[in-house]
C-alpha positions as CSV (number, residue, x, y, z in Angstrom):
1,M,-0.3,-0.1,-0.1
2,K,1.3,3.5,-0.8
3,I,-0.7,7.0,-0.6
4,D,-0.1,9.6,-2.8
5,V,-0.7,13.5,-1.8
6,I,-1.9,15.5,-4.9
7,D,-2.5,19.1,-4.5
8,T,-4.2,20.5,-7.5
9,K,-6.9,23.0,-8.5
10,I,-10.7,22.3,-9.4
11,T,-10.6,24.7,-12.5
12,T,-14.1,24.7,-13.2
13,L,-14.6,26.0,-9.4
14,D,-11.3,27.9,-9.3
15,R,-10.7,26.1,-5.8
16,P,-7.7,24.1,-4.8
17,V,-8.0,20.8,-3.6
18,R,-5.8,18.3,-2.1
19,V,-6.5,14.5,-3.1
20,R,-5.1,11.2,-1.7
21,V,-4.4,8.3,-4.0
22,L,-3.8,4.7,-2.4
23,T,-2.4,2.0,-5.0
24,P,-2.8,-1.3,-3.8
25,N,-0.2,-3.7,-2.1
26,G,1.8,-5.0,-5.4
27,Y,1.2,-2.2,-7.6
28,E,4.4,-1.2,-7.9
29,N,6.2,-4.5,-9.2
30,S,3.1,-5.9,-10.5
31,G,2.8,-4.2,-14.1
32,K,-1.0,-4.8,-14.0
33,S,-3.8,-2.3,-14.6
34,Y,-6.3,-1.6,-11.9
35,P,-9.9,-0.4,-11.3
36,V,-10.3,2.8,-9.7
37,L,-13.2,4.1,-7.0
38,Y,-13.4,7.8,-6.8
39,V,-14.8,8.8,-3.4
40,N,-16.1,12.3,-2.1
41,D,-15.0,13.6,1.3
42,G,-11.5,12.4,0.7
43,Q,-10.4,14.2,4.0
44,D,-12.3,11.7,5.7
45,V,-10.9,8.2,4.1
46,F,-7.6,7.6,5.8
47,R,-6.9,9.0,9.4
48,D,-8.5,11.3,11.8
49,D,-5.8,13.8,11.5
50,Q,-7.0,14.5,8.3
51,A,-10.6,15.0,8.9
52,F,-12.7,18.5,9.1
53,W,-14.6,19.5,11.7
54,G,-13.3,17.5,14.4
55,A,-14.8,14.0,13.0
56,E,-13.2,10.7,13.0
57,S,-12.2,9.3,10.0
58,L,-13.1,5.9,8.0
59,R,-9.5,5.2,9.3
60,F,-9.1,3.0,6.2
61,E,-5.4,3.5,5.9
62,Q,-4.9,1.2,9.3
63,Y,-7.6,-1.1,8.0
64,Y,-5.8,-1.5,4.9
65,K,-2.7,-2.2,6.7
66,D,-4.4,-5.0,8.6
67,Y,-6.8,-6.6,6.1
68,G,-5.7,-5.4,2.6
69,K,-5.1,-8.9,1.5
70,F,-9.4,-9.3,2.1
71,M,-9.8,-6.0,0.1
72,P,-10.2,-6.2,-4.2
73,E,-7.4,-4.6,-5.8
74,I,-8.4,-1.6,-6.6
75,I,-6.6,2.3,-6.9
76,L,-8.7,4.4,-4.4
77,V,-8.7,8.2,-5.0
78,A,-10.2,10.3,-2.3
79,I,-11.1,14.1,-3.4
80,E,-11.3,16.3,-0.2
81,S,-14.2,18.7,0.1
82,P,-14.3,22.1,1.2
83,E,-13.9,22.7,4.5
84,D,-16.8,25.1,4.4
85,H,-20.0,23.3,5.4
86,A,-22.0,25.8,2.9
87,L,-19.4,25.4,0.2
88,R,-19.5,21.5,0.6
89,T,-22.9,21.3,0.2
90,A,-23.1,23.8,-2.9
91,Q,-20.2,21.2,-4.5
92,Y,-22.2,18.1,-4.0
93,S,-25.2,19.4,-5.0
94,P,-25.8,19.4,-9.0
95,Y,-29.3,21.5,-8.6
96,T,-29.8,25.0,-7.4
97,K,-33.2,25.2,-5.0
98,N,-34.6,27.7,-2.4
99,F,-35.4,26.1,1.0
100,D,-37.8,26.8,4.0
101,V,-35.3,26.4,6.6
102,P,-36.8,25.9,10.0
103,P,-35.1,28.5,12.8
104,E,-33.5,25.6,14.5
105,K,-31.6,24.3,11.6
106,K,-28.1,25.8,10.3
107,F,-28.8,25.5,6.9
108,E,-28.7,28.0,3.7
109,P,-32.2,29.0,2.5
110,R,-30.8,28.7,-1.1
111,I,-28.3,26.4,-2.5
112,E,-26.4,27.4,-5.9
113,G,-25.6,24.0,-7.0
114,K,-21.8,23.3,-8.5
115,G,-22.1,20.1,-8.7
116,K,-22.1,19.8,-12.6
117,E,-19.0,22.1,-12.5
118,Y,-17.5,19.7,-10.2
119,L,-18.3,16.4,-12.1
120,A,-17.2,18.3,-15.3
121,W,-13.7,18.6,-13.8
122,L,-13.7,15.5,-12.3
123,T,-14.7,13.6,-15.5
124,G,-13.2,16.0,-17.9
125,E,-9.8,16.9,-16.4
126,F,-8.8,14.8,-13.4
127,K,-9.9,11.3,-14.2
128,P,-7.9,11.5,-17.6
129,W,-4.8,12.8,-15.3
130,I,-5.1,9.8,-13.0
131,D,-5.6,7.7,-15.9
132,A,-2.2,9.2,-17.4
133,H,-0.4,8.9,-14.2
134,Y,-1.6,5.4,-12.8
135,R,-2.1,2.1,-14.2
136,T,-5.7,1.9,-14.7
137,K,-8.6,0.3,-16.1
138,P,-10.1,3.5,-17.5
139,E,-13.3,2.1,-18.6
140,A,-16.7,2.8,-17.0
141,E,-17.0,-0.9,-16.4
142,W,-14.0,-0.6,-13.8
143,T,-14.8,2.9,-12.4
144,G,-16.9,3.6,-9.0
145,I,-17.8,6.9,-7.4
146,C,-18.3,6.9,-3.8
147,G,-20.0,9.5,-1.3
148,Y,-21.8,9.7,1.8
149,S,-24.7,12.3,2.8
150,T,-24.8,15.1,0.2
151,G,-21.7,13.6,-1.3
152,G,-23.9,10.4,-2.0
153,L,-26.3,12.5,-3.8
154,I,-23.4,13.8,-6.4
155,S,-22.3,10.2,-6.4
156,I,-25.5,8.8,-7.5
157,Y,-26.0,11.9,-10.0
158,A,-22.6,11.2,-11.7
159,A,-23.4,7.4,-12.0
160,L,-26.7,8.2,-13.8
161,T,-25.5,11.3,-15.8
162,Y,-21.9,9.9,-16.8
163,P,-22.7,6.3,-18.1
164,Q,-19.4,6.4,-20.4
165,V,-17.3,7.3,-17.2
166,F,-18.9,5.1,-14.0
167,G,-20.2,2.0,-14.0
168,R,-20.2,1.4,-10.2
169,L,-22.1,3.5,-7.0
170,L,-21.1,3.3,-3.6
171,A,-23.8,5.8,-1.8
172,M,-24.0,5.6,2.1
173,S,-26.5,7.2,3.8
174,S,-27.3,9.6,0.8
175,A,-29.1,13.0,1.8
176,V,-31.6,12.8,-1.3
177,C,-35.2,13.3,0.0
178,I,-34.7,17.1,0.5
179,W,-33.5,17.3,-3.4
180,M,-36.2,14.7,-4.7
181,D,-38.1,17.2,-6.4
182,C,-35.3,18.1,-8.4
183,L,-33.4,14.5,-8.5
184,K,-36.8,12.6,-9.8
185,E,-36.2,14.7,-13.5
186,T,-32.5,12.9,-13.1
187,L,-34.0,9.7,-11.9
188,D,-36.6,9.5,-14.9
189,A,-33.7,10.3,-17.8
190,G,-30.7,8.4,-16.6
191,S,-28.9,5.5,-17.7
192,Y,-28.9,2.5,-15.6
193,D,-27.8,-0.5,-18.2
194,H,-24.4,0.3,-17.6
195,L,-24.5,-0.1,-13.8
196,K,-22.7,-3.1,-12.9
197,Y,-23.1,-3.0,-9.2
198,I,-24.9,-0.5,-6.9
199,Y,-24.0,-0.2,-2.9
200,M,-26.6,1.7,-1.0
201,D,-27.7,2.0,3.0
202,V,-29.2,4.1,5.5
203,G,-29.5,4.2,9.3
204,T,-32.9,4.4,10.9
205,N,-31.6,7.2,13.4
206,E,-30.0,9.4,11.1
207,F,-30.2,13.1,11.1
208,G,-28.3,15.8,8.8
209,R,-28.0,19.4,8.7
210,M,-31.5,19.5,7.2
211,T,-32.9,16.0,6.8
212,T,-34.7,14.1,9.4
213,K,-34.7,10.4,9.9
214,E,-37.8,9.6,8.6
215,E,-36.5,11.6,5.3
216,F,-33.3,9.6,5.0
217,L,-34.9,6.4,5.3
218,Q,-37.7,7.8,2.8
219,G,-35.0,8.7,0.4
220,A,-33.0,5.6,0.5
221,N,-36.5,3.8,-0.1
222,D,-37.3,5.7,-2.9
223,L,-34.1,5.0,-4.8
224,Y,-33.9,1.7,-4.3
225,Q,-37.5,1.5,-5.8
226,N,-36.3,3.5,-8.4
227,Y,-33.3,1.4,-9.3
228,L,-36.0,-1.9,-9.7
229,D,-38.4,0.2,-11.4
230,H,-35.4,0.9,-14.0
231,G,-35.0,-2.8,-14.5
232,V,-31.6,-2.9,-12.3
233,P,-31.7,-6.6,-11.5
234,T,-31.7,-7.4,-7.5
235,E,-28.3,-9.2,-7.6
236,R,-26.8,-5.9,-8.8
237,I,-28.0,-3.7,-5.5
238,K,-26.9,-4.3,-2.2
239,Y,-29.3,-2.3,0.0
240,N,-28.5,-2.4,3.6
241,I,-30.6,-1.1,6.2
242,Y,-28.9,-0.5,9.7
243,P,-31.2,-0.1,12.6
244,D,-30.2,2.9,15.2
245,A,-27.3,4.0,13.0
246,I,-26.8,7.5,13.5
247,H,-25.2,9.9,10.8
248,N,-21.5,10.0,11.2
249,Q,-18.1,8.8,10.1
250,K,-17.8,6.3,12.9
251,E,-20.8,4.2,11.6
252,W,-20.0,4.7,7.8
253,R,-16.2,3.2,9.1
254,V,-17.9,-0.1,9.8
255,R,-19.5,-0.5,6.6
256,F,-17.2,1.3,4.2
257,P,-14.7,-1.9,3.5
258,D,-17.6,-4.4,2.9
259,A,-19.1,-1.6,0.5
260,I,-16.3,-2.0,-1.5
261,R,-16.0,-5.1,-1.1
262,W,-19.5,-5.5,-2.6
263,V,-18.9,-3.3,-5.5
264,Y,-15.7,-4.6,-6.7
265,Q,-16.9,-8.3,-6.1
266,D,-15.5,-9.6,-9.4
267,C,-12.1,-7.9,-8.7
268,S,-9.2,-10.4,-7.2
269,C,-8.0,-9.5,-3.7
270,C,-4.4,-8.8,-3.1
């Protein structure tokens, strides 16, 4: 295992960004090419001291050191979000929308979505750079995108609107219900035949900055039904509901390795 740190720029948003790239055990000597998983909120992936807002991380660096031999051989590209909550929400929102915000909520009354600009950079500039600098399998069949909460929203959107880029989707605790009026048009028009594997989950006690636990569960259920309605076979979808699970990295840490194993189940282990 090796983790490279890349400081670059999201040119479409004129914003600096840090990316960490994990190459699997044996990469440097194998000569093989590898599938790739692009992960949003990349600051949360590897270590607690890299995470924002005093949050814990997924601690995947230590997990991989301990259990890498049980993981699929993939390259993991972890892209940091903006540290500001409002900028993060805008970057991971492909839509612009006004909200009626209750007084007790700390949420923006209007989100000017920048998700389309973010994905234009990711698919048009950064993925080609990764493919040029690492031994990847660049085809959509071998390329996945991952996120949680609003990072799940942008991952779902990317998987449906960029079928030529992403063929695998890993979306944990996706914050979609408050966007469903906008997302429905994308779901209805999206491409599904290319999706090889979908992992999705939700806890029954999740609260977001704007989303209630009922909305989290309803959004996940609606998404799952949407995939079925659009002909995605049940054997290509893993949908887990976790009783009493809340909305934080400590919960996602437990699910993340198995979610990767599901989405890349046809890839060999190290």
